[in-house]
N, C-alpha and C positions, 0 to 999 in steps of 0.2 A: 211282802217286803216293801212294797210301795207305801203302804200306810205308815210303816215304821220310819221310812226315809222322809216322808212328809212331816212326821212328828219331830224328827231330829232337825230337819231343815227349817221348820218354823220356830224351833226353840221350845216347843211344848214337850219334847222328849229329849233325853240326853243320849250321848253315845253309849253310856253304861246301860241304859234301858233298852237300847236297840235289839240286842240279842234276845232279851226276855220277850220283847214284843213280837219278834219274828217267830220265836219258839212257840209262843202262845197261839199265833195264827196258824202255824203248821199243825199243832195239836188239834186245833178246832176242826181242821179238815182231815184229821187222822193221817197226816203225812209224816212218816218216820224219817226225819232228816235233821241233822244238827249242823249248823254252820260253824266254821272255825275261823273267826276273825277277831281282831282286837279293836280297841277304841280308835287307833289311827286309821285302820281300814274303814271304820264306820264314818269317821269325819271325811275321809276321801270320797266314799260313796255318796254321802250327803252333798258334797260339793259338786260331784259329777251330776247328780240328780238335779240340783238347782240349775246348773248350766244347761242341761237338756231341756228343762221346763222353760228356761229363758229363751232358748232357741225356738222351741215350739210356739211360744207366745208371740214371737216376732216374725214367724213365717208369713210370707205373702199368701193370700188366699189361693188355694189350688196347688200350692207347693207341698212337699212332704219331707220327712226326715227318714233316712235309711240307717238302721241300727245294725251293727255287726256284733254277734255273740259267739266268739270263738269257744269251742267246747273242749279243746285239748287239755285244759287244766281242771275240768269238772270230774269229780269222783262219783 
């Protein structure tokens, strides 16, 4: 998913292409999972990804970022 978000975030891939890129990546590793998101979700994800990268790049040396991944909505 990171590769697909990088592509969308950089402009080399579109939100329309995101699901196809993720599906291809999952297939490559024989992971049987299909994501159910729309273009607005992809655009939101790409924005969150860019913001996370911006924060990472501006961290003072020795600091870190803590990420929270709630799983209650995962199927």
